[in-house]
VOPAGU-2260 file (C-alpha; in pm, 1 decimal, decimal comma):
REM VOPAGU-2260
SITE   aa  ch    i         X         Y         Z
SITE  MET   A    0    8736,1   10775,7    6095,1
SITE  VAL   A    1    8835,0   10813,1    5729,8
SITE  ASP   A    2    8525,3   10903,5    5525,5
SITE  VAL   A    3    8423,2   10775,1    5183,3
SITE  ALA   A    4    8586,4   11058,4    4988,7
SITE  ASP   A    5    8916,8   11010,5    5168,4
SITE  LYS   A    6    8909,5   10634,7    5107,7
SITE  LEU   A    7    8840,5   10695,9    4739,7
SITE  ALA   A    8    9128,7   10946,0    4720,3
SITE  TYR   A    9    9362,7   10706,1    4902,2
SITE  PHE   A   10    9268,4   10418,4    4674,4
SITE  ARG   A   11    9325,2   10626,9    4360,3
SITE  ALA   A   12    9659,0   10752,8    4490,0
SITE  ILE   A   13    9781,5   10405,2    4582,1
SITE  THR   A   14    9659,5   10215,0    4278,8
SITE  GLY   A   15    9714,8   10488,1    4017,9
SITE  LEU   A   16    9363,3   10442,1    3876,1
SITE  GLU   A   17    9221,6   10763,5    3735,7
SITE  ASP   A   18    8859,7   10650,6    3681,7
SITE  PRO   A   19    8667,5   10742,4    4001,7
SITE  GLY   A   20    8375,1   10523,9    3899,4
SITE  LEU   A   21    8593,1   10215,3    3867,7
SITE  CYS   A   22    8759,1   10291,2    4200,3
SITE  THR   A   23    8418,0   10330,0    4363,8
SITE  GLU   A   24    8301,2    9996,5    4224,3
SITE  ILE   A   25    8612,7    9818,3    4352,1
SITE  LEU   A   26    8575,5    9967,8    4701,1
SITE  GLN   A   27    8204,3    9885,9    4710,5
SITE  ALA   A   28    8281,2    9527,7    4610,7
SITE  HIS   A   29    8505,2    9505,3    4918,5
SITE  ASP   A   30    8259,2    9678,0    5156,9
SITE  TRP   A   31    8476,1    9990,9    5153,3
SITE  ASP   A   32    8757,0    9800,7    5325,1
SITE  LEU   A   33    9049,1   10006,4    5194,4
SITE  GLU   A   34    9321,3    9761,1    5291,0
SITE  LEU   A   35    9134,9    9459,3    5149,6
SITE  ALA   A   36    9054,7    9640,8    4824,4
SITE  ILE   A   37    9417,5    9746,8    4773,7
SITE  SER   A   38    9539,3    9396,5    4858,5
SITE  SER   A   39    9303,4    9244,8    4602,7
SITE  PHE   A   40    9400,2    9499,8    4337,1
SITE  THR   A   41    9777,1    9473,5    4389,9
SITE  SER   A   42    9770,3    9092,2    4394,8
SITE  ASN   A   43    9634,8    9106,1    4038,9
SITE  HIS   A   44    9879,4    9372,3    3918,1
SITE  THR   A   45   10216,8    9257,2    4050,1
SITE  ASP   A   46   10368,4    9293,9    3706,3
SITE  ASN   A   47   10339,8    9670,4    3736,1
SITE  HIS   A   48   10507,5    9690,5    4081,9
SITE  PRO   A   49   10845,4    9872,1    4088,8
SITE  PHE   A   50   11007,7    9572,6    4268,0
SITE  SER   A   51   10866,6    9310,1    4027,1
SITE  SER   A   52   11069,5    9083,2    3807,7
SITE  SER   A   53   11108,7    9357,1    3550,0
SITE  SER   A   54   11446,2    9523,4    3579,5
SITE  THR   A   55   11302,8    9875,1    3545,5
SITE  ALA   A   56   10974,7   10036,5    3646,7
SITE  THR   A   57   10837,3   10380,7    3583,0
SITE  ALA   A   58   10651,0   10544,6    3871,5
SITE  THR   A   59   10450,9   10842,4    3758,2
SITE  ALA   A   60   10309,6   11073,1    4022,5
SITE  THR   A   61   10146,7   11394,5    3908,9
SITE  THR   A   62    9989,3   11586,4    4196,6
SITE  THR   A   63    9796,1   11910,3    4169,2
SITE  THR   A   64    9709,7   12047,8    4512,2
SITE  ALA   A   65    9524,3   12374,5    4561,0
SITE  VAL   A   66    9673,2   12568,8    4850,5
SITE  GLY   A   67    9486,2   12857,3    5005,9
SITE  PRO   A   68    9237,7   13088,3    4842,9
SITE  SER   A   69    9449,3   13166,4    4536,5
SITE  ASN   A   70    9451,8   12964,1    4217,2
SITE  ALA   A   71    9816,4   12874,1    4256,9
SITE  THR   A   72    9898,1   12505,7    4235,1
SITE  ILE   A   73   10195,4   12284,3    4308,7
SITE  HIS   A   74   10289,8   12070,3    4012,2
SITE  ARG   A   75   10504,8   11761,1    4038,0
SITE  SER   A   76   10659,1   11643,8    3716,4
SITE  ASP   A   77   10685,1   11279,8    3620,3
SITE  SER   A   78   10977,1   11101,1    3778,8
SITE  THR   A   79   11137,3   10768,0    3700,2
SITE  SER   A   80   11300,6   10546,1    3964,6
SITE  ILE   A   81   11509,5   10244,3    3876,4
SITE  ALA   A   82   11463,2    9948,2    4110,3
SITE  PRO   A   83   11702,8    9654,9    4130,9
SITE  ALA   A   84   11593,9    9331,9    3968,4
SITE  GLY   A   85   11492,8    9042,9    4186,2
SITE  ALA   A   86   11403,7    9254,7    4492,0
SITE  PRO   A   87   11138,7    9097,8    4715,4
SITE  HIS   A   88   10777,4    9208,2    4692,6
SITE  PRO   A   89   10733,5    9464,2    4974,2
SITE  GLY   A   90   10369,7    9381,3    5044,2
SITE  LEU   A   91   10055,4    9585,4    5104,5
SITE  ALA   A   92   10148,6    9743,8    5436,9
SITE  TRP   A   93   10481,2    9854,6    5294,2
SITE  LYS   A   94   10312,2   10022,2    4999,0
SITE  ILE   A   95   10072,7   10204,9    5228,9
SITE  ILE   A   96   10372,8   10346,3    5408,1
SITE  THR   A   97   10541,8   10458,1    5091,3
SITE  LEU   A   98   10246,4   10667,5    4979,9
SITE  PRO   A   99   10096,3   10955,2    5181,5
SITE  ILE   A  100    9751,2   10893,3    5322,6
SITE  SER   A  101    9670,5   11262,6    5371,7
SITE  VAL   A  102    9827,5   11596,2    5298,0
SITE  ILE   A  103    9791,5   11872,8    5554,1
SITE  SER   A  104    9877,6   12228,4    5457,0
SITE  GLY   A  105    9969,5   12475,1    5726,2
SITE  SER   A  106   10249,3   12665,9    5884,8
SITE  LEU   A  107   10268,4   12459,0    6209,1
SITE  GLY   A  108   10315,1   12792,8    6380,4
SITE  LEU   A  109   10634,2   12874,8    6194,9
SITE  ILE   A  110   10490,1   13181,2    6016,4
SITE  SER   A  111   10189,9   13313,4    6208,2
SITE  GLY   A  112    9898,7   13479,1    6032,3
SITE  ALA   A  113    9983,8   13356,6    5682,7
SITE  VAL   A  114    9780,4   13100,6    5490,4
SITE  GLY   A  115    9742,6   12983,2    5137,3
SITE  PHE   A  116   10002,2   13001,4    4867,1
SITE  GLY   A  117   10199,0   13271,2    5050,0
SITE  LEU   A  118   10318,1   13004,8    5293,5
SITE  TRP   A  119   10473,4   12796,8    5017,7
SITE  ALA   A  120   10629,3   13105,3    4855,0
SITE  ALA   A  121   10785,0   13195,8    5191,2
SITE  GLY   A  122   10927,2   12847,3    5239,2
SITE  GLY   A  123   10596,9   12690,9    5333,0
SITE  VAL   A  124   10522,6   12383,2    5530,8
SITE  LEU   A  125   10337,0   12067,4    5431,0
SITE  SER   A  126   10254,0   11788,6    5671,4
SITE  TYR   A  127   10264,4   11445,4    5515,6
SITE  SER   A  128   10124,0   11146,2    5691,7
SITE  LEU   A  129   10367,1   10858,9    5710,7
SITE  GLY   A  130   10062,6   10635,7    5696,6
SITE  PHE   A  131   10168,0   10401,0    5976,0
SITE  ILE   A  132    9829,3   10233,4    5977,4
SITE  GLY   A  133    9724,5    9877,5    5897,6
SITE  LEU   A  134   10068,3    9733,2    5960,4
SITE  GLY   A  135   10115,9    9358,6    5963,3
SITE  SER   A  136    9980,1    9071,4    5761,2
SITE  ASN   A  137    9636,5    9036,7    5604,7
SITE  SER   A  138    9579,3    8684,4    5729,3
SITE  GLY   A  139    9219,3    8632,9    5819,6
SITE  ARG   A  140    9105,8    8882,0    5555,8
SITE  GLY   A  141    9105,5    8624,3    5275,3
SITE  GLY   A  142    9397,0    8557,4    5046,6
SITE  ASP   A  143    9763,5    8520,3    5128,9
SITE  SER   A  144    9924,8    8725,0    5401,2
SITE  SER   A  145   10130,8    9023,4    5293,1
SITE  ALA   A  146   10508,8    9028,6    5292,1
SITE  GLN   A  147   10686,5    9121,5    5612,6
SITE  LEU   A  148   10753,3    9485,8    5687,0
SITE  VAL   A  149   11106,8    9621,2    5705,3
SITE  THR   A  150   11195,3    9560,4    6067,0
SITE  VAL   A  151   11374,8    9811,1    6283,3
SITE  SER   A  152   11695,3    9610,5    6268,8
SITE  ALA   A  153   11671,1    9583,2    5889,9
SITE  ALA   A  154   11608,9    9958,2    5859,4
SITE  SER   A  155   11907,2   10031,6    6080,8
SITE  ARG   A  156   12122,3    9790,2    5883,5
SITE  GLU   A  157   12016,3    9957,5    5559,1
SITE  ALA   A  158   12099,2   10299,9    5702,4
SITE  MET   A  159   12441,9   10184,2    5820,1
SITE  GLU   A  160   12513,4   10036,6    5478,6
SITE  PHE   A  161   12424,8   10369,6    5317,5
SITE  VAL   A  162   12651,9   10559,9    5556,5
SITE  ALA   A  163   12938,8   10321,4    5489,0
SITE  GLN   A  164   12889,0   10344,4    5111,8
SITE  PHE   A  165   12864,3   10725,1    5123,9
SITE  GLU   A  166   13189,1   10746,0    5319,0
SITE  ARG   A  167   13362,0   10514,4    5073,3
SITE  ASP   A  168   13240,3   10714,0    4772,0
SITE  TYR   A  169   13273,9   11069,2    4900,2
SITE  GLY   A  170   13455,2   11068,8    5231,9
SITE  SER   A  171   13801,4   10951,5    5133,3
SITE  GLY   A  172   13925,2   11287,2    5006,5
SITE  SER   A  173   13749,2   11505,9    5261,4
SITE  SER   A  174   13708,1   11490,7    5634,8
SITE  SER   A  175   13395,2   11704,8    5624,4
SITE  ARG   A  176   13063,1   11540,8    5548,4
SITE  PRO   A  177   12721,1   11516,7    5710,9
SITE  ASN   A  178   12711,1   11278,8    6004,8
SITE  PHE   A  179   12427,9   11060,6    5880,6
SITE  VAL   A  180   12286,4   10847,9    6162,9
SITE  GLY   A  181   12306,5   10474,0    6114,0
SITE  GLU   A  182   11946,7   10400,0    6207,1
SITE  GLY   A  183   11604,3   10382,2    6049,2
SITE  PHE   A  184   11404,7   10689,1    5954,9
SITE  MET   A  185   11162,4   10662,2    6247,4
SITE  ASP   A  186   11451,9   10623,0    6491,6
SITE  ALA   A  187   11620,8   10926,0    6339,0
SITE  LEU   A  188   11293,0   11118,0    6367,3
SITE  THR   A  189   11270,1   11018,3    6732,3
SITE  ARG   A  190   11629,5   11127,8    6784,5
SITE  SER   A  191   11554,4   11469,3    6633,3
SITE  ARG   A  192   11250,3   11509,0    6856,5
SITE  ASN   A  193   11444,2   11413,2    7168,3
SITE  THR   A  194   11729,2   11651,6    7083,8
SITE  PHE   A  195   11492,7   11932,5    6972,4
SITE  LYS   A  196   11646,0   11950,7    6628,5
SITE  LEU   A  197   11508,6   11932,4    6276,4
SITE  LEU   A  198   11570,3   11625,2    6064,0
SITE  PHE   A  199   11775,9   11675,4    5748,1
SITE  VAL   A  200   11677,2   11407,7    5496,1
SITE  TYR   A  201   11888,1   11322,5    5193,2
SITE  LEU   A  202   11755,6   11074,3    4936,9
SITE  HIS   A  203   12042,7   10935,3    4736,8
SITE  SER   A  204   11997,3   10839,4    4370,9
SITE  PRO   A  205   12319,0   10661,1    4269,2
SITE  ASP   A  206   12228,7   10663,2    3897,2
SITE  HIS   A  207   12151,5   11034,5    3868,7
SITE  LEU   A  208   12408,8   11239,4    3678,7
SITE  ASP   A  209   12406,2   11525,4    3931,1
SITE  THR   A  210   12454,4   11303,4    4235,6
SITE  PRO   A  211   12838,4   11282,1    4247,2
SITE  ALA   A  212   12889,7   11656,1    4202,7
SITE  PHE   A  213   12619,9   11739,2    4458,6
SITE  CYS   A  214   12761,3   11499,1    4716,9
SITE  GLU   A  215   13122,6   11606,1    4669,6
SITE  GLY   A  216   13072,8   11978,1    4612,6
SITE  THR   A  217   12770,2   12054,3    4829,4
SITE  LEU   A  218   12702,6   11794,3    5097,8
SITE  CYS   A  219   13069,9   11740,6    5174,2
SITE  SER   A  220   13158,8   12109,2    5172,0
SITE  GLU   A  221   13312,4   12211,6    5499,4
SITE  VAL   A  222   13074,0   12497,7    5570,9
SITE  LEU   A  223   12750,8   12314,4    5487,0
SITE  SER   A  224   12842,4   11987,4    5654,5
SITE  ALA   A  225   12947,5   12169,8    5972,4
SITE  PHE   A  226   12619,2   12364,9    5973,0
SITE  VAL   A  227   12413,4   12048,9    5921,7
SITE  ASN   A  228   12602,4   11854,8    6188,3
SITE  GLU   A  229   12561,6   12132,5    6441,2
SITE  ASN   A  230   12195,0   12218,3    6386,2
SITE  PHE   A  231   12028,2   11908,0    6243,1
SITE  VAL   A  232   12000,4   11534,6    6279,5
SITE  ALA   A  233   12103,0   11401,9    5938,7
SITE  TRP   A  234   11948,3   11091,8    5787,6
SITE  GLY   A  235   12020,0   10955,7    5441,6
SITE  GLY   A  236   11888,6   10669,2    5239,4
SITE  SER   A  237   11939,1   10528,9    4894,3
SITE  ILE   A  238   11629,6   10497,7    4679,3
SITE  ARG   A  239   11761,7   10154,0    4585,8
SITE  GLY   A  240   11691,7   10047,9    4943,4
SITE  SER   A  241   11351,7    9970,6    5088,8
SITE  GLU   A  242   11333,6   10261,0    5332,0
SITE  GLY   A  243   11489,3   10507,3    5090,7
SITE  PHE   A  244   11234,9   10410,5    4825,1
SITE  LYS   A  245   10958,4   10435,3    5083,1
SITE  MET   A  246   11060,8   10786,5    5182,4
SITE  SER   A  247   11093,7   10897,3    4820,1
SITE  ASN   A  248   10729,2   10798,7    4770,6
SITE  SER   A  249   10614,9   10952,2    5098,6
SITE  LEU   A  250   10789,2   11281,7    5023,9
SITE  LYS   A  251   10694,0   11258,6    4653,6
SITE  ALA   A  252   11047,4   11320,1    4534,2
SITE  SER   A  253   11036,1   11413,3    4163,6
SITE  ARG   A  254   11391,7   11537,2    4103,6
SITE  PHE   A  255   11730,5   11439,9    4232,7
SITE  PRO   A  256   11941,3   11519,1    4423,4
SITE  PHE   A  257   11661,5   11547,7    4681,9
SITE  CYS   A  258   11686,2   11696,3    5030,4
SITE  ALA   A  259   11414,0   11774,3    5279,2
SITE  ILE   A  260   11380,9   11927,8    5621,2
SITE  VAL   A  261   11117,3   11759,1    5836,2
SITE  MET   A  262   11011,7   11753,6    6197,1
SITE  PRO   A  263   10785,6   11521,7    6397,8
SITE  SER   A  264   10417,3   11603,6    6410,5
SITE  THR   A  265   10125,9   11427,1    6578,7
SITE  ASN   A  266    9979,2   11082,1    6520,6
SITE  GLN   A  267   10296,6   10948,7    6355,7
SITE  ARG   A  268   10302,3   11224,2    6097,1
SITE  ILE   A  269   10588,0   11437,6    5983,6
SITE  ALA   A  270   10586,2   11807,5    5901,2
SITE  LEU   A  271   10764,8   11880,4    5576,1
SITE  LEU   A  272   10923,5   12218,2    5638,0
SITE  GLN   A  273   11124,2   12244,5    5316,5
SITE  GLN   A  274   11226,3   12028,4    5024,3
SITE  VAL   A  275   11513,7   12097,1    4788,6
SITE  GLU   A  276   11509,2   11922,4    4450,8
SITE  GLY   A  277   11784,6   11933,1    4196,8
SITE  PRO   A  278   12147,2   12035,6    4230,6
SITE  LYS   A  279   12225,5   12329,8    4457,5
SITE  SER   A  280   12546,4   12502,4    4555,8
SITE  PRO   A  281   12665,6   12503,0    4917,6
SITE  GLU   A  282   12572,9   12869,2    4945,1
SITE  GLU   A  283   12220,8   12811,8    4821,2
SITE  MET   A  284   12171,9   12518,0    5051,8
SITE  LEU   A  285   12310,1   12713,0    5345,8
SITE  ILE   A  286   12068,9   13002,8    5282,5
SITE  ILE   A  287   11774,2   12765,8    5264,8
SITE  LEU   A  288   11872,6   12576,0    5578,8
SITE  GLN   A  289   11937,5   12895,3    5773,7
SITE  ARG   A  290   11597,7   13034,6    5677,5
SITE  VAL   A  291   11417,7   12713,8    5775,1
SITE  LEU   A  292   11610,8   12699,6    6100,0
SITE  GLU   A  293   11518,8   13061,2    6181,4
SITE  GLU   A  294   11150,9   13004,1    6100,3
SITE  SER   A  295   11134,4   12685,3    6306,4
SITE  ALA   A  296   11327,5   12829,9    6601,1
SITE  PRO   A  297   11008,4   12934,4    6789,0
SITE  VAL   A  298   10862,0   12584,7    6747,8
SITE  LEU   A  299   11182,1   12415,8    6866,2
SITE  LEU   A  300   11215,4   12659,6    7154,5
SITE  THR   A  301   10855,7   12599,6    7257,4
SITE  ALA   A  302   10906,8   12223,7    7235,0
SITE  ARG   A  303   11224,1   12247,5    7444,7
SITE  LEU   A  304   11054,8   12466,4    7705,3
SITE  GLU   A  305   10755,0   12235,1    7719,4
SITE  ALA   A  306   10983,1   11933,7    7756,5
SITE  GLU   A  307   11179,5   12108,2    8030,3
SITE  GLU   A  308   10853,2   12199,7    8199,9
SITE  ARG   A  309   10736,0   11839,6    8174,0
SITE  THR   A  310   11068,6   11722,0    8310,7
SITE  THR   A  311   11046,7   11974,0    8594,2
SITE  ASN   A  312   10689,4   11875,8    8670,7
SITE  MET   A  313   10781,0   11509,3    8655,2
SITE  ARG   A  314   11077,3   11564,6    8884,9
SITE  LEU   A  315   10856,7   11766,3    9118,5
SITE  ARG   A  316   10597,6   11490,2    9119,2
SITE  GLU   A  317   10869,1   11233,7    9182,6
SITE  GLU   A  318   11003,7   11444,5    9468,6
SITE  GLN   A  319   10652,8   11485,6    9606,8
SITE  ASP   A  320   10591,9   11114,5    9568,6
SITE  ALA   A  321   10923,8   11041,9    9736,0
SITE  ALA   A  322   10839,9   11282,3   10019,5
SITE  TYR   A  323   10495,7   11126,7   10052,9
SITE  ARG   A  324   10644,8   10777,5   10055,8
SITE  ALA   A  325   10902,3   10887,4   10312,9
SITE  ALA   A  326   10630,4   11044,4   10530,0
SITE  LEU   A  327   10415,1   10736,0   10485,5
SITE  GLU   A  328   10704,4   10508,8   10577,2
SITE  ALA   A  329   10780,6   10728,6   10879,0
SITE  ASP   A  330   10415,8   10713,5   10986,9
SITE  GLN   A  331   10411,1   10338,7   10934,9
SITE  ALA   A  332   10736,9   10303,0   11127,1
SITE  ARG   A  333   10597,3   10519,5   11407,9
SITE  GLU   A  334   10274,8   10319,6   11413,3
SITE  ARG   A  335   10475,6    9996,9   11407,2
SITE  GLN   A  336   10692,6   10124,4   11692,6
SITE  GLN   A  337   10386,6   10227,8   11890,1
SITE  ARG   A  338   10224,2    9893,7   11819,5
SITE  GLU   A  339   10538,6    9708,1   11923,8
SITE  GLU   A  340   10565,5    9922,8   12238,7
SITE  LYS   A  341   10201,4    9853,9   12319,3
SITE  GLU   A  342   10252,2    9481,9   12261,6
SITE  ARG   A  343   10565,5    9492,5   12478,5
SITE  LEU   A  344   10377,4    9665,8   12760,7
SITE  GLU   A  345   10091,6    9418,5   12726,6
SITE  ARG   A  346   10339,7    9129,2   12741,1
SITE  GLU   A  347   10510,4    9279,6   13045,8
SITE  ALA   A  348   10175,5    9338,7   13214,6
SITE  ALA   A  349   10068,9    8984,7   13135,4
SITE  GLU   A  350   10401,7    8853,8   13263,9
SITE  ALA   A  351   10373,0    9061,3   13580,1
SITE  GLU   A  352   10016,3    8940,0   13630,0
SITE  ARG   A  353   10128,6    8583,1   13573,9
SITE  LYS   A  354   10412,8    8619,0   13821,8
SITE  CYS   A  355   10182,6    8782,8   14076,0
SITE  LYS   A  356    9934,2    8503,3   14030,9
SITE  GLU   A  357   10208,4    8246,6   14068,2
SITE  GLU   A  358   10336,2    8420,4   14382,8
SITE  GLU   A  359    9986,2    8428,3   14526,4
SITE  GLU   A  360    9939,9    8063,9   14438,5
SITE  ALA   A  361   10278,1    7986,8   14595,5
SITE  LYS   A  362   10181,3    8176,9   14909,0
SITE  ASP   A  363    9849,8    7999,2   14922,9
SITE  ARG   A  364   10023,6    7668,6   14866,0
SITE  ALA   A  365   10281,7    7747,6   15134,3
SITE  ALA   A  366   10008,9    7852,4   15372,2
SITE  ARG   A  367    9818,7    7535,2   15301,6
SITE  GLU   A  368   10132,5    7329,8   15343,4
SITE  ALA   A  369   10216,7    7511,0   15667,2
SITE  ALA   A  370    9865,2    7462,7   15792,7
SITE  GLU   A  371    9873,8    7100,6   15694,1
SITE  LYS   A  372   10211,7    7064,3   15862,1
SITE  ASP   A  373   10089,2    7233,3   16176,0
SITE  ALA   A  374    9785,1    7012,9   16173,8
SITE  ALA   A  375   10003,0    6707,5   16121,9
SITE  LEU   A  376   10230,5    6815,6   16407,6
SITE  ALA   A  377    9931,7    6877,9   16626,6
SITE  ARG   A  378    9797,8    6534,5   16546,6
SITE  LEU   A  379   10141,7    6387,0   16601,2
SITE  ARG   A  380   10176,0    6560,5   16940,4
SITE  GLN   A  381    9834,9    6445,4   17037,6
SITE  GLU   A  382    9911,0    6092,0   16929,0
SITE  LYS   A  383   10239,8    6094,3   17119,7
SITE  ALA   A  384   10071,7    6240,4   17424,8
SITE  LEU   A  385    9812,7    5965,3   17409,5
SITE  SER   A  386   10085,8    5704,7   17361,5
SITE  LEU   A  387   10246,0    5815,1   17693,0
SITE  GLY   A  388    9940,2    5721,4   17890,2
SITE  ALA   A  389    9858,3    5861,7   18231,7
SITE  GLU   A  390   10139,5    5997,7   18447,4
SITE  PRO   A  391   10215,7    5734,8   18716,9
SITE  GLU   A  392   10210,7    5811,0   19085,6
SITE  LYS   A  393   10532,3    5829,3   19283,1
SITE  GLY   A  394   10678,6    5491,9   19366,1
SITE  PRO   A  395   10997,8    5287,1   19363,8
SITE  ASP   A  396   10953,2    5196,3   18997,9
SITE  VAL   A  397   10878,8    5550,9   18892,0
SITE  THR   A  398   11145,9    5782,4   18753,9
SITE  GLN   A  399   11125,6    6159,8   18799,2
SITE  VAL   A  400   11246,1    6336,6   18481,0
SITE  LEU   A  401   11323,6    6708,2   18442,2
SITE  VAL   A  402   11357,3    6847,5   18086,4
SITE  ARG   A  403   11521,7    7185,4   18020,9
SITE  PHE   A  404   11455,9    7357,0   17682,4
SITE  PRO   A  405   11690,8    7599,5   17502,9
SITE  THR   A  406   11445,3    7878,2   17577,8
SITE  GLY   A  407   11484,2    7820,1   17949,6
SITE  GLU   A  408   11154,4    7642,0   17984,3
SITE  ARG   A  409   11147,4    7346,7   18229,1
SITE  LYS   A  410   10907,8    7057,3   18232,7
SITE  GLU   A  411   10882,1    6763,1   18479,9
SITE  ARG   A  412   10704,5    6432,5   18450,4
SITE  ARG   A  413   10708,7    6090,2   18606,2
SITE  PHE   A  414   10769,0    5781,8   18396,2
SITE  HIS   A  415   10781,8    5410,3   18472,8
SITE  SER   A  416   11143,5    5304,4   18502,8
SITE  ALA   A  417   11071,3    5043,2   18239,4
SITE  ALA   A  418   10967,4    5314,2   17988,2
SITE  THR   A  419   11210,2    5367,0   17703,3
SITE  ILE   A  420   11404,1    5677,5   17615,6
SITE  GLN   A  421   11176,5    5702,9   17310,3
SITE  SER   A  422   10895,4    5784,8   17551,0
SITE  LEU   A  423   11104,1    6085,3   17665,2
SITE  TYR   A  424   11132,5    6206,1   17305,0
SITE  ASP   A  425   10758,7    6154,0   17259,2
SITE  TYR   A  426   10695,5    6361,7   17569,3
SITE  VAL   A  427   10915,1    6646,2   17445,2
SITE  ASP   A  428   10743,8    6636,8   17103,6
SITE  SER   A  429   10398,7    6636,9   17262,0
SITE  LEU   A  430   10475,8    6961,4   17441,7
SITE  GLY   A  431   10519,0    7148,4   17112,6
SITE  TYR   A  432   10795,1    7377,1   17238,9
SITE  LEU   A  433   11030,3    7291,1   16957,9
SITE  ASN   A  434   10992,1    7379,2   16588,9
SITE  VAL   A  435   11265,4    7138,7   16487,3
SITE  GLU   A  436   11269,6    6767,2   16457,8
SITE  ASN   A  437   11640,4    6702,5   16491,5
SITE  TYR   A  438   11746,6    6734,1   16853,6
SITE  SER   A  439   11899,8    6520,5   17127,9
SITE  LEU   A  440   11842,6    6469,9   17499,7
SITE  VAL   A  441   12165,8    6513,8   17695,1
SITE  THR   A  442   12263,0    6463,4   18062,4
SITE  ASN   A  443   12552,4    6647,0   18224,7
SITE  PHE   A  444   12792,3    6519,4   18490,7
SITE  PRO   A  445   12881,6    6297,1   18319,4
SITE  ARG   A  446   12776,2    6415,4   17976,8
SITE  VAL   A  447   12576,8    6147,2   17802,7
SITE  VAL   A  448   12390,2    6196,7   17478,6
SITE  HIS   A  449   12082,6    5985,2   17460,6
SITE  GLY   A  450   12046,9    5987,2   17084,3
SITE  THR   A  451   11865,1    5774,8   16834,8
SITE  ASP   A  452   12096,6    5482,6   16906,1
SITE  LYS   A  453   11963,3    5457,2   17263,2
SITE  VAL   A  454   11592,8    5518,4   17221,3
SITE  SER   A  455   11514,1    5150,9   17279,0
SITE  LEU   A  456   11683,8    5146,1   17621,3
SITE  SER   A  457   11470,0    5170,6   17931,0
SITE  LEU   A  458   11519,5    5457,6   18169,8
SITE  LYS   A  459   11661,3    5221,8   18421,0
SITE  GLU   A  460   11901,0    5065,8   18170,6
SITE  ALA   A  461   12014,0    5414,1   18060,3
SITE  GLY   A  462   12098,8    5505,5   18419,9
SITE  LEU   A  463   11825,1    5765,7   18447,6
SITE  HIS   A  464   11637,3    5597,9   18737,7
SITE  PRO   A  465   11521,4    5713,3   18992,7
SITE  GLN   A  466   11552,2    6067,6   18864,5
SITE  ALA   A  467   11722,1    6247,5   18578,1
SITE  SER   A  468   11780,5    6596,3   18449,6
SITE  LEU   A  469   11795,3    6624,1   18069,6
SITE  PHE   A  470   11878,1    6912,1   17836,5
SITE  VAL   A  471   11733,3    6952,8   17489,6
SITE  GLU   A  472   12022,5    7006,7   17258,4
SITE  LEU   A  473   11945,2    7117,0   16901,7
SITE  ASN   A  474   12146,5    6942,8   16640,3
């Protein structure tokens, strides 16, 4: 968390108040809420804002920063920026972005073992916070909400307009120029990080006397532009634009033309590797850029190797995950197949058991039916035997009947001549020699079939008295 001293320093830097006592009183009155205190202060001092109704505004930034153990200091002279009249009020969050929240001195590993002023003398490195904190409106904090931030699309549109204007002003007579990206600063910073390159920043001041010569003679020189395009991601912005003005404040540009070499750091900060203020020749710029590129090569190489290692590890994890998923799917498929096979066997066993049970039931039913049929036949034979009555004694009205069966069996019995042929069939049935019901009694010489159409005739009427020999003929 930002402590009291840092909040006091931030408030003084943002508001421009030099009296620490007054700044302390203002912060205390707002419970040390830095954003609320700045909002309250700026809402009462809009006439002094660089984008106010006044056509010109003077922004004075004098910074004295002690670096290292020596007494050397970095001095920034007063600078004046001209803002267009009628521009919209950028709001509190925008102003926080335009000013650095903290300044971190260090080499970022570019020059090991060196600290203090020697770093700056050797092309030192400063890390400036972009201050991407407290973004958005202040609604709910009391007072009106702040103006909207520059959106990504607006920043990209502003960058594309700068590129188009730069090409119109300085690209018509030369085919060589830096390939400024048509996107916002943060997108360009992300691009440089993803491509493992440094970000070349050019802040364009259209009204400065040295700007045309620097753009035509230095930036658009064939050697320098080719070197920048090959080794850097180039981003440019006009200080007349919102993002260009924001970056001029963040980088504390005091002289123009202004160039800087930056790289991404942590927590949405940028590392300022080198800044070049004032006009420079292509040779001077090339020497500076080459030196910065050589000093930052270990950092870029380390970042590339770490990214490649992360990519390799990620790919390895993905391959391991894919192999695990494949093995898991194979195990699941095998388990599913085994489960389906087990279910199939269980179904087949159940079906076989059902069929066996049905067969047993059918056999039992058939046996019962056969037994019932046999019992019925036995009862029927008994009934027919009883219906015949007692066998009569020999006499003139008694007919002797001989019955021959297909098996060769022979049976004889006496009947009253008045008995019907049906009584003969009843007699044959009562014997139980036949397992069929459809048969006929036949006499030979002459052949006469005594079928169902003659069962009501008496033996005498059928010509079978006083004796007859009959054959059982199966139909």
